[in-house]
C-alpha positions in Angstrom: 16.3 89.1 65.6 18.3 87.5 68.4 21.9 88.6 69.1 24.5 86.2 67.7 27.6 85.7 69.9 30.7 83.8 69.1 32.6 81.7 71.6 35.6 79.4 71.1 35.3 75.8 72.3 38.2 76.3 74.7 36.6 79.5 76.2 33.2 77.7 76.7 34.8 74.7 78.4 37.2 76.7 80.6 34.4 79.1 81.7 32.3 76.1 83.0 34.8 73.5 84.1 37.9 75.4 85.2 38.3 75.5 89.0 40.9 75.6 91.7 44.3 77.3 91.6 45.8 79.6 89.1 49.2 78.0 88.5 51.3 79.5 85.8 54.6 79.4 87.6 56.2 78.2 84.5 53.7 77.9 81.7 56.5 78.2 79.2 55.3 80.9 76.8 58.7 80.3 75.1 57.8 76.6 74.9 55.4 77.5 72.1 58.2 77.1 69.6 58.8 73.6 70.7 55.1 72.9 71.3 54.1 74.1 67.8 56.9 72.0 66.3 55.9 69.0 68.2 52.3 69.6 67.3 53.1 69.8 63.6 55.4 66.8 63.8 52.8 64.6 65.3 50.3 65.6 62.7 52.8 65.1 59.9 53.7 61.6 61.1 50.1 60.4 61.1 49.1 58.0 58.4 47.6 59.0 55.0 44.1 60.3 55.3 44.7 62.2 58.5 43.0 65.6 58.4 44.8 68.3 60.4 43.3 71.5 61.8 39.7 70.7 60.9 37.3 73.7 61.5 34.0 72.9 63.2 31.2 75.1 64.5 27.6 75.0 65.5 25.0 77.7 66.2 23.1 77.0 69.4 19.8 78.8 70.0 19.0 79.8 73.6 16.1 81.9 74.9 17.9 85.2 74.5 20.9 84.7 72.2 22.2 82.5 69.4 25.6 81.2 70.4 28.1 80.3 67.6 30.5 77.7 69.1 33.5 76.9 67.1 37.2 75.9 66.9 39.7 73.7 65.1 40.2 70.0 65.8 43.9 69.1 65.8 43.3 65.9 63.8 40.6 63.7 62.4 41.1 60.2 60.9 39.3 56.9 60.5 40.4 53.5 61.8 38.4 50.3 61.7 35.4 52.1 60.3 35.3 54.5 63.2 36.0 58.3 63.0 38.6 59.4 65.6 39.2 63.0 66.6 42.5 63.8 68.2 43.3 66.6 70.6 47.1 67.1 71.1 48.6 68.6 74.2 52.3 69.2 74.8 53.7 69.3 78.4 56.9 69.3 80.5 55.1 67.5 83.3 54.8 63.9 84.3 52.6 62.0 81.8 51.5 59.6 84.5 49.4 62.3 86.2 47.3 62.8 83.1 46.6 59.1 83.0 45.7 58.9 86.7 43.9 62.2 87.0 42.0 63.1 83.8 42.2 66.9 83.1 38.6 68.1 82.9 39.2 71.0 80.5 41.3 68.8 78.1 38.7 66.1 77.9 36.0 68.8 77.8 37.5 70.4 74.7 38.0 67.1 73.0 34.4 66.0 73.7 32.9 69.2 72.4 35.0 69.0 69.2 33.8 65.4 68.9 30.1 66.4 69.2 30.4 69.2 66.7 32.1 66.9 64.2 29.6 64.1 64.8 26.7 66.5 64.1 28.5 67.8 61.0 29.2 64.4 59.5 26.1 62.7 60.9 27.8 59.8 62.6 26.2 57.9 65.5 29.4 57.5 67.5 33.1 58.2 67.3 36.3 57.9 69.4 38.2 60.7 71.1 42.0 60.4 71.4 43.7 62.7 73.8 47.4 62.7 72.9 50.0 64.1 75.4 53.6 64.7 74.2 56.3 65.2 76.7 58.6 67.8 75.3 61.7 66.8 77.3 61.6 63.1 76.7 59.6 62.9 73.5 57.4 60.3 75.1 53.7 60.1 74.1 50.7 59.2 76.1 47.5 58.4 74.2 44.2 58.2 76.0 41.2 56.9 74.0 37.5 56.8 74.8 34.5 55.9 72.6 31.3 58.0 72.8 27.9 57.9 71.2 26.5 61.0 69.8 23.8 61.0 72.5 26.5 60.9 75.3 28.3 63.8 73.6 25.1 65.7 73.2 24.3 65.3 76.9 27.7 66.6 77.9 27.5 69.5 75.4 24.0 70.6 76.5 25.1 70.4 80.1 27.9 72.9 79.4 25.5 75.2 77.5 22.9 75.1 80.3 25.6 76.0 82.9 26.8 78.8 80.7 23.4 80.2 79.6 22.9 82.3 82.7 26.1 84.3 82.0 25.5 84.4 78.2 21.9 85.7 78.8 23.3 88.4 80.9 25.7 89.3 78.1 22.8 89.3 75.6 20.7 91.6 77.7 23.7 93.9 78.1 24.2 94.1 74.4 20.6 95.2 73.9 21.1 97.9 76.5 24.4 98.9 75.0 23.1 99.1 71.4 20.0 101.1 72.4 22.3 103.6 74.1 24.5 103.8 71.1 21.6 104.2 68.7 20.3 107.1 70.7 23.7 108.7 71.1 24.3 111.9 69.2 27.7 113.3 68.4 28.7 114.8 71.8 29.5 118.3 70.6 27.3 121.0 69.1 29.1 120.8 65.8 31.9 118.8 64.1 35.3 120.5 63.8 36.5 121.1 60.3 37.4 117.7 58.8 36.1 115.8 61.9 32.9 114.6 60.2 34.8 113.5 57.1 37.1 111.4 59.3 34.2 109.9 61.2 32.4 108.9 58.0 35.6 107.4 56.6 36.0 105.3 59.8 32.4 104.1 59.7 32.6 103.1 56.0 35.9 101.2 56.6 34.3 99.2 59.4 31.1 98.6 57.6 32.8 97.6 54.3 35.6 95.5 55.8 38.3 97.8 54.6 41.5 99.3 55.8 42.0 103.1 56.2 45.1 105.3 56.6 44.0 108.7 57.9 46.3 111.6 58.5 44.4 114.1 60.7 46.1 117.2 62.1 46.5 117.8 65.8 43.4 119.4 67.3 40.8 117.8 65.0 39.6 115.5 67.8 40.8 112.3 66.4 39.9 110.1 69.3 36.2 110.9 69.3 36.2 110.9 65.5 37.2 107.2 65.4 35.4 106.0 68.5 32.0 107.5 67.8 31.6 105.8 64.3 33.2 102.6 65.6 30.5 102.4 68.4 27.8 103.1 65.8 29.2 100.2 63.6 29.1 97.9 66.7 25.5 98.7 67.5 24.5 97.9 63.9 26.3 94.5 63.9 29.3 95.3 61.7 31.7 94.9 64.7 31.8 92.5 67.6 34.5 94.3 69.6 36.7 97.3 69.3 40.4 97.1 70.0 41.8 100.6 70.5 45.6 100.1 70.1 48.0 102.7 71.6 51.7 103.2 71.6 51.9 104.5 75.2 49.9 104.9 78.4 49.1 108.6 77.7 47.2 107.5 74.6 45.3 104.9 76.7 44.2 107.5 79.2 42.9 109.8 76.4 40.7 107.0 75.1 39.2 106.2 78.5 38.6 109.9 79.1 36.7 110.1 75.8 34.6 107.1 76.6 33.9 108.4 80.1 32.8 111.7 78.5 30.5 109.8 76.1 29.0 108.0 79.1 28.0 111.4 80.5 26.1 111.9 77.2 24.2 108.6 77.6 26.5 105.9 76.3 26.6 102.5 78.0 29.6 100.4 77.0 32.0 98.1 78.8 35.5 99.5 78.2 38.6 97.6 79.6 42.1 99.0 79.9 44.5 96.1 79.6 47.5 96.6 81.8 50.7 94.6 81.5 51.0 91.8 84.0 54.2 93.2 85.6 52.5 96.5 86.2 49.3 95.2 87.8 50.4 92.1 89.7 49.9 92.1 93.4 52.5 89.5 94.1 55.3 90.1 91.6 57.8 87.7 93.3 55.5 84.7 93.4 55.1 84.1 89.6 51.5 82.8 90.0 52.6 80.2 92.5 49.5 79.1 94.5 51.8 77.9 97.3 53.0 81.5 97.8 50.5 83.9 96.2 47.1 84.1 98.0 45.5 85.5 94.8 46.5 82.4 92.8 45.4 79.9 95.4 41.8 79.1 94.6 41.7 81.9 92.0 39.2 80.1 89.7 36.9 79.2 92.5 36.5 82.9 93.4 36.6 84.3 89.8 32.9 83.9 88.9 31.8 86.1 91.9 34.5 88.6 91.1 33.4 88.7 87.4 29.8 89.3 88.5 30.8 92.3 90.6 33.2 93.7 88.0 30.8 93.3 85.1 28.2 95.4 87.0 30.5 98.4 86.2 31.1 99.9 82.8 34.5 101.5 83.3 36.9 98.6 83.8 40.0 100.7 84.2 43.1 99.7 86.2 41.6 101.1 89.4 38.4 99.1 89.0 40.2 95.9 88.2 42.6 96.1 91.1 39.8 97.1 93.6 37.6 94.2 92.7 40.5 91.7 92.4 41.7 92.6 96.0 38.2 92.4 97.3 37.8 88.8 96.0 41.4 87.7 96.3 41.9 86.9 92.6 44.7 87.7 90.2 44.0 91.1 88.6 45.7 90.4 85.3 43.9 87.0 84.8 40.6 88.6 85.8 41.2 91.4 83.2 41.8 88.8 80.5 38.6 87.1 81.5 36.6 90.3 81.4 38.1 91.2 78.0 36.1 88.3 76.6 32.9 90.3 77.3 34.1 93.9 77.0 33.0 96.1 74.1 36.1 98.2 73.8 39.6 96.9 74.8 42.2 99.7 75.2 45.6 98.2 75.1 49.2 98.5 73.7 50.0 97.6 70.1 51.6 94.4 71.4 48.3 92.7 72.2 47.3 92.7 68.6 50.6 92.5 66.7 53.4 91.1 68.8 53.8 87.3 68.2 55.0 86.9 71.8 52.0 88.3 73.6 49.1 88.9 71.2 45.7 87.8 72.6 45.5 84.2 71.3 42.1 83.6 73.0 40.6 86.2 70.6 42.7 85.9 67.5 43.5 82.2 67.4 40.3 80.7 68.8 37.3 83.0 68.2 38.0 84.9 65.0 35.3 87.5 65.8 34.4 90.6 63.8 37.0 92.9 65.4 37.9 96.5 64.7 41.5 97.6 65.1 41.8 101.4 65.7 45.6 102.1 65.7 46.4 105.4 67.4 49.5 107.4 66.6 50.1 104.8 63.9 53.4 106.3 62.7 55.0 104.7 65.9 54.0 101.2 64.6 56.8 101.2 62.0 59.8 100.9 64.3 57.8 99.1 67.0 56.8 96.4 64.6 60.4 95.9 63.5 61.4 95.2 67.1 58.4 93.0 67.7 59.4 90.6 64.9 63.2 90.8 65.5 65.1 89.1 68.3 68.6 89.1 69.7 70.9 87.1 71.9 73.8 88.5 73.9 76.9 86.7 74.9 77.0 88.5 78.2 73.6 87.0 79.1 75.0 83.4 78.8 78.2 84.4 80.7 76.2 85.8 83.6 74.0 82.7 83.6 77.0 80.4 83.7 78.5 82.3 86.6 75.2 82.1 88.5 74.5 78.4 88.0 78.0 76.9 87.8 77.9 75.0 91.1 74.1 74.4 91.0 72.9 73.4 87.6 75.6 71.5 85.6 73.4 70.8 82.6 72.3 74.4 82.2 76.0 75.4 82.8 77.1 73.0 80.1 74.5 73.9 77.4 74.9 77.6 77.9 78.6 77.1 77.7 78.2 75.5 74.2 76.3 78.6 73.1 79.0 80.8 74.5 81.6 78.8 72.7 79.7 79.1 69.4 79.6 82.9 69.9 83.3 83.0 70.5 83.9 81.2 67.3 81.6 83.4 65.2 83.0 86.5 66.9 86.4 85.6 65.6 85.2 84.9 62.1 83.2 88.1 61.9 85.8 90.3 63.6 86.7 92.1 60.3 83.2 93.4 59.9 81.4 94.3 56.7 80.0 97.3 54.9 82.6 99.5 56.4 81.7 98.8 60.1 84.5 97.2 62.0 82.2 96.1 64.8 79.4 94.9 62.7 78.7 92.1 60.2 75.6 90.8 58.5 74.3 88.2 56.1 71.1 86.9 54.7 71.3 83.4 56.2 70.4 82.1 59.6 73.3 81.5 62.0 74.8 78.1 61.1 75.1 75.5 63.9 73.2 77.5 66.5 69.7 76.2 66.4 70.2 72.8 68.0 72.3 74.4 70.8 69.5 76.7 71.6 66.9 73.9 71.7 69.2 71.9 73.9 69.5 74.8 76.3 65.7 75.3 76.3 65.2 71.7 77.1 67.5 71.5 80.1 66.7 74.9 81.4 62.9 74.3 81.0 63.2 71.0 82.8 64.6 72.7 85.9 62.3 75.7 85.7 59.3 73.5 85.5 60.1 72.2 89.0 59.4 75.7 90.2 62.1 75.5 92.9 63.0 78.7 94.7 66.6 79.7 94.0 68.7 82.9 93.9 69.6 82.2 90.3 66.1 81.4 89.1 65.4 84.8 87.7 68.5 84.8 85.5 67.7 81.3 84.2 64.1 82.5 83.4 65.3 85.6 81.7 67.8 83.9 79.4 65.2 81.1 78.8 62.7 83.6 77.5 65.3 85.5 75.4 66.3 82.2 73.8 62.7 81.2 73.2 62.0 84.6 71.6 65.0 84.2 69.4 63.8 80.8 68.1 60.3 82.3 67.4 62.0 84.8 65.1 64.1 81.9 63.7 60.8 80.3 62.6 59.7 83.5 60.8 63.1 84.2 59.2 62.8 84.7 55.4 64.0 87.2 52.8 62.6 90.0 54.9 65.3 89.3 57.5 69.1 89.5 57.9 71.3 88.2 60.7 73.4 90.9 62.3 76.5 90.3 64.4 77.6 93.2 66.5 80.9 93.2 68.4 82.0 95.5 71.2 84.6 95.5 74.0 82.1 94.2 76.5 79.7 92.1 74.5 78.8 90.2 71.4 75.3 90.2 70.0 73.5 88.1 67.4 70.3 89.6 66.1 67.7 88.3 63.6 66.6 91.7 62.3 63.3 92.2 60.5 64.0 94.7 57.8 60.5 94.7 56.4 57.6 93.9 58.8 54.9 94.3 56.2 54.3 90.6 55.8 53.9 90.0 59.5 51.7 93.0 60.0 49.5 92.0 57.1 49.1 88.6 58.8 48.1 90.3 62.0 45.6 92.5 60.2 43.8 89.3 59.1 42.7 89.0 62.7 40.5 92.0 62.3 37.4 92.8 60.2 38.8 96.2 59.4 41.7 98.4 60.6 42.0 102.1 60.8 45.4 103.6 61.1 45.4 107.3 62.2 47.9 109.9 63.2 48.8 113.5 62.7 51.8 112.3 60.7 50.8 109.7 58.1 52.7 111.2 55.1 53.4 110.0 52.6 50.5 107.6 52.7 52.0 105.1 50.2 55.0 104.6 52.6 52.7 103.5 55.4 50.5 101.4 53.1 53.6 99.5 52.0 55.3 99.1 55.4 52.0 98.0 57.1 51.2 95.5 54.4 47.8 97.1 53.6 45.6 96.1 50.8 45.8 98.0 47.5 42.2 99.1 48.2 43.0 100.7 51.5 41.5 104.2 51.9 44.0 107.0 52.2 42.7 110.3 53.6 44.6 113.5 54.6 42.6 116.0 56.7 44.1 119.4 57.3 44.1 121.3 60.5 40.7 122.6 61.6 42.2 125.8 62.9 42.6 129.1 60.9 45.9 129.4 59.0 46.6 132.7 60.7 47.1 130.9 64.0 50.4 129.4 62.8 53.4 130.9 61.1 56.1 128.6 59.6 59.4 130.1 58.8 62.1 128.3 56.8 65.7 129.2 57.2 67.0 127.4 54.1 70.5 129.0 53.9 72.0 126.9 56.7 73.4 123.4 56.2 73.0 121.0 59.1 74.8 118.1 57.4 77.1 116.4 59.8 80.2 117.9 58.3 78.9 121.4 58.6 77.4 121.2 62.1 80.3 122.9 63.9 80.0 125.9 61.5 76.2 126.0 61.8 76.2 126.4 65.6 76.8 130.2 65.7 74.2 131.1 63.1 71.6 128.8 64.7 72.1 130.5 68.0 71.5 133.9 66.4 68.4 132.6 64.7 67.0 131.2 68.0 67.7 134.4 69.7 66.0 136.4 67.0 63.1 134.0 67.0 62.3 134.3 70.7 62.9 138.0 70.7 59.5 138.6 68.9 57.5 137.5 72.0 58.3 136.8 75.6 57.2 133.2 76.0 58.2 129.5 76.2 60.0 127.8 73.3 61.2 124.4 72.4 64.2 123.7 70.1 64.5 120.2 68.6 67.7 118.6 67.2 68.5 115.4 65.4 71.0 114.2 68.1 72.1 114.9 71.7 75.5 115.9 70.5 74.2 118.5 68.1 71.7 119.8 70.7 74.4 120.1 73.4 76.7 122.1 71.1 74.0 124.6 70.4 72.6 124.7 73.9 76.1 125.4 75.4 76.8 128.2 72.9 73.3 129.7 73.4 73.8 129.7 77.2 77.2 131.5 76.7 75.8 134.1 74.2 72.4 134.7 75.8 72.9 134.1 79.5 69.8 136.2 80.5 67.4 133.7 78.8 66.5 130.7 81.0 67.2 127.3 79.4 66.3 123.7 80.2 68.0 120.8 78.5 66.9 117.2 77.9 69.3 114.6 79.1 69.4 110.9 78.0 67.4 108.4 80.0 65.1 110.8 81.8 62.6 109.1 84.1 59.0 110.1 84.6 59.9 112.5 87.4 62.7 114.2 85.4 60.3 114.5 82.4 57.6 116.2 84.5 60.2 118.5 86.0 61.4 119.5 82.5 57.8 120.2 81.4 57.0 122.1 84.6 59.3 124.9 83.4 56.8 125.7 80.6 54.3 127.6 82.7 51.8 130.1 81.6 52.9 132.3 84.5 56.5 132.6 83.2 57.4 136.4 83.1 60.5 135.8 81.1 61.5 133.8 78.0 62.5 130.2 78.4 64.1 127.9 75.8 64.0 124.2 76.1 66.5 122.0 74.1 65.3 118.5 73.1 65.8 115.8 70.5 63.4 115.0 67.7 61.7 111.6 68.1 62.3 111.7 71.9 60.0 112.0 74.8 59.3 115.7 74.1 59.0 115.3 70.4 55.5 113.9 70.6 52.8 113.0 73.0 53.0 116.2 75.1 50.4 118.9 75.4 51.7 122.4 76.2 48.5 124.3 75.3 47.9 128.1 75.3 50.8 130.2 76.5 52.7 127.1 77.8 54.4 127.0 74.3 54.7 130.0 72.0 56.8 128.4 69.3 59.3 125.7 68.2 62.6 125.7 66.3 63.4 122.5 64.4 67.0 122.1 63.4 67.5 119.6 60.6 65.2 117.3 58.7 65.1 114.7 61.4 67.0 111.9 59.6 67.8 109.0 61.8 71.5 108.5 62.6 73.4 106.4 60.1 74.1 103.0 61.6 74.5 99.5 60.1 71.0 98.4 60.7 69.5 101.6 59.2 71.8 101.0 56.2 70.5 97.5 55.8 67.0 98.8 55.7 68.1 101.3 53.0 69.8 98.5 51.0 66.7 96.3 51.2 64.3 99.0 50.0 66.8 100.1 47.3 65.6 97.1 45.3 62.3 99.0 45.0 64.0 102.3 44.4 62.8 103.7 47.8 65.8 102.9 50.0 66.8 106.3 51.2 63.2 107.5 51.5 62.1 104.5 53.6 65.2 104.3 55.8 65.8 108.0 56.3 63.8 110.7 54.6 60.2 109.6 55.6 61.1 108.7 59.2 62.9 112.0 59.5 60.0 114.1 58.2 57.7 112.3 60.5 59.9 113.5 63.4 59.8 117.0 62.1 56.0 117.1 61.8 55.6 115.6 65.2 57.8 118.3 66.7 55.9 121.0 64.9 52.6 119.5 66.2 53.6 120.5 69.7 52.8 124.1 68.9 49.1 124.2 68.0 47.0 121.9 70.1 43.7 123.7 70.5 41.6 126.4 68.7 42.9 128.9 71.2 46.6 128.3 70.5 48.8 130.6 68.4 52.4 129.9 67.6 55.4 130.2 65.3 57.7 127.6 63.9 61.2 127.9 62.5 62.6 125.1 60.3 66.4 125.3 59.9 68.0 123.4 57.1 68.8 124.0 53.5 67.0 120.8 52.5 63.6 122.4 53.4 64.1 124.6 50.3 64.2 121.5 48.0 61.1 120.4 46.2 61.4 116.8 47.4 61.2 118.0 51.0 58.8 120.9 50.5 56.2 118.5 49.0 56.3 116.5 52.3 55.2 119.5 54.3 51.4 119.9 54.9 49.8 122.0 52.2 47.9 124.1 54.7 51.0 125.5 56.4 51.5 129.2 55.8 55.2 129.1 54.9 57.7 131.9 54.6 61.3 131.6 53.6 63.7 133.8 55.6 67.3 134.8 54.7 68.6 136.4 57.9 68.1 136.8 61.6 66.6 140.3 61.0 64.0 138.8 58.7 63.2 136.1 61.3 62.7 138.8 64.0 60.6 141.0 61.7 58.3 138.1 60.7 57.9 136.8 64.2 57.3 140.4 65.5 54.7 141.0 62.8 52.9 137.7 63.6 52.5 138.4 67.3 51.5 142.0 66.7 48.6 140.7 64.6 47.5 138.4 67.4 45.0 140.3 69.4 45.8 140.7 73.1 49.4 139.4 72.7 51.8 142.3 73.7 55.0 142.5 71.7 58.4 143.2 73.1 
């Protein structure tokens, strides 16, 4: 049976007809708000009988592959007995240039749509109307041509013939890939405890078009446990492409390392690491200006040759992309997007699947393939998604803009001044605050009187930006433009899941459209996939994540315990100490004594975690005074990568004396670090990790109170996730041994105890002497670990 490949009409046309320069100096991603509105308005104003967003597709058989070509026609209607298909394009450019110089890709798309519709409805001829709408002036240019089905067929077959060499290469590759996957065995001699159960669950979810929420303890080998079955599902036709979605670059590297390891075992697969444009661009100041950037000039003329060379390699990581891009003088980011169309596994940030500003429209809006989403460290998606779907405007941004453009761009100065004046007015009216916060107010309505001011600003700022003139103030105009456009995107989504927040301070005033509950938007994003697997070491309680992620009621929920023997870990709970805010001063001295007793059981490296910097600093300073002989290292706010690595370098296996690190839960050392073996002997977690009380967090609580889960969803569950992540630093491999001390009276309560993993060996301790005795006994029982 021949392989069946999907391709969007736009992708087909651009692959064959696009040539010349890459010119996205101002493509106006923020313009999508205006563009979508204009698009809808044109469709809405068409006469009765006008069909909008008409799906069409056709399966084309070639020698080696069946190609499913499809897409959506903007509009179909009938006039004077003739069917007309309409393709709508919005622009900020001069309409006359489209009339004098026809755009080959625009006409190409329209003609392919016309052919697909003509075949579907069995009509001998039809008309094509290409409608251009000028966003700044609202002027419309309509270009109409009439075609017979034979003419359209000739054009369509020409595209296919020019594309067939590349698509045949893809088909041959898929056969080679699938053969390698079919013959690939699990890469280790045996599965770890629970690892096979996880792999089977992932395979079934992808095969059966289901969603799965999997909690799998650290050390189980989660990455290979999801990749191996996902590859098997792809070879058997259940999945077209795998999107492995990560929260940070370290997660991305782990996936690529696993795929490289599987390659050593015989796997052949094209895996692409998608890197953000600002991180991979060769010419960051040129903004894809072909007059300045040599990689943009003639990019599409050189791209086919670069694609051939890159596609000959399986590991399309950042180094490969940049090496080939430099060799062929093409834009590395645009080349990576082109290669993504034909990669088997795309490793990228959450944003590329979920964020409405940057998600990969060429996949999710145009092709609608059988995609698998594998969401790594999925607990991070909760807060990340709230930010993705929220947006804010700052008064200071418009003041800085006005100062920069005052004597240069009077219209931008004027429209931004009206927004600033609106903010001044609202600032005065909300000065009294609400909900007990003098600098904060909120309501459930959109900001009144703001929308038209923002659109006016976009119009005049966009008009100047589209000229692409160099200027010292261009960057600030661009920045505020995108912030405003992002705000209007959130405005379009605003519903009963949102509130408007007004925050006042001495130096600034901020208006924020805050997404309290992202479930509806995540649910919509999940419809872009065939199946989604969320996995993390901390996915408890499962019903919380199922709710916040907008999962189906039928979603699989699986909790897999640690594969390592219980005797490798000891968890002590000091439940006689209160860490409530009011008792923190009095808790400092007993916590210092407990930490000292805890580390006295074994000379080694320890991390202590706190719910805030202030609390951490109080304890760290007292500890340094009371136990000056023990080396300490303290996390500071805003640590860069170098400072982070310096902090971690203190945790060496060669340390001959004890060292205690002080860090905050949920921070850069609370998850995503590996201190294996003797690099970490234990961890002390102070408090139950509750996020700090602030107005936005209280709004989340109030929203979910309607369901009876307010405190749990806003505070308790996010807090316990931080605790579990911090504990997860201790046991990373089957060779690790370690102790954990949880300090808070709430850990003695049933509602908190039931959130702790059932496989933990827990002991309640009542004094520093008991802590020392328990720790000493644990390390004495560990063979080869001397006790002090």
